[in-house]
N, C-alpha and C positions, 0 to 999 in steps of 0.2 A: 327542957331545952330542945330546940328544934335543929334539925340538921340543915346547914345552908345549901341552897340550890346551886348547881353547877352553872357557871357563867355560860351563856349562850352565844358568846362572840366567836365567830369563825376564825378570826385571825389569832386568837389566843386559845390554844387547846385547854381542855379541862385538866386540872390536876389529877394525878394518878387515882387519888381516892375516890374520884367521881366518875372514872371510866368503867364502863361495864366489864365484868370479868367473863372471859369466854368460857363456855361450858366444855368440860373435858369430853374428848371424842369417846364414842362408846367402845368398849373393849371388843376386839374382833373375835368373832365365834368361829371356831374351826368346824368345818363341816364334818358331820359323821362319816361321810364317804371318804374324806381324806384320812381320817384315823383308821377307818376299816381297811382302806388299801395299804396303809403302813403295816398294820398288823398282819394282813394277809401276805405281804411281802416278806416280813420276818419269819412267818411260819413256812413259807415256800423256800426260803433260804435254809432253814433248819432241815426240812425234809430232803432237799438236794445234797446237803452236807452228810446226812446220815446215809443216804444211798450211796454216795461216792466213798464214804468211809467203808461201808459194808463191802463194796465192790473190791477195794484194795485189801481187805483183811479176810476175805472169805476163804483164801487158800492157806491162811496162817496155820502151821501145825499145832500151835498152842490151842486152837479151837477144835482139834480132832477129837472124835469119840470113837468108841468101839463100833466097827461097821464101816467106817469111812475108808477110802482108799487114798494112797499117797504115791507120789512120784519123787524120785531122787534125781535132780537135775545136776547134782555135784558128784562127788566121788565118795568111796567108802570112808576115806579119811577126812574129807571136807564135804559132808553132805548138804545139799540144798533141797530140803524136803518141802513139798507143798501138797495140800489136799486137792485131789482131782476126782472126777466122777468115775466110779468103779467100772463103767462101760467104756472109758477111754482107753485107747491102746497103750498109753503111758502109765497106767495104773498098775504098777508092778507089786505093790503090797496093799494088804488090808490090815487095818488097825485091829488087833485082837483084844488088846487091854491098854488103857492108860493109867500110868502109875505116877503118883505125886512124888517128888524127890529126883535124885540122880542115880539111884542104884539099879543099873540095868540087869543085875542078877536076879531081880524079882520077876523078869520075863522067863527065866528058865523053867519055872513051874507051869507056864502057860502052854497048852497043847498046841502044836503047829507053828510055833515060833520059828522063823527063819532069821530075823534080825531084830535089833533094838536101836531105836533113835533116841538120843538123850539131847535135851535142849536145856540150857541154863541162861537165864537173862535176869540180871540183877539178883534179888534173893530168891526168885522163883525158879524151880526146875521141874521137869517132867520127863517121863520116859514113854515112848510109844513101843509097845511090843507088837511087832509085825510079822505076818504070815504072808505066804504067796497068795495073790489074787488070782483066783481060778476063773 
């Protein structure tokens, strides 16, 4: 059996089975430079986020270790303690020991203790045993 030829009459178009099928357009290729720029943008955003986060939590007393200095911008009954450089004039106290928990009596045995700072947030708590910063 042979396939009939499409009519060549310009006034009557060929039936759909005789029309040529258009070839699909080739898939667009993303340039590696666009992908690389996006990856670099995401990495840069992460780095900026980490730096900004670090800047805002650097003085958080929960990050204090023995040898750090702190400043109380609040009162004895409502302290607002932050880590500062020991060379700053506001560095009143030096952290002598950090104790996990909320029992400030553990600081009594630490030599040179002048004060204790207790912080409780959620289920976590800690005590900073503080001595004068000389």
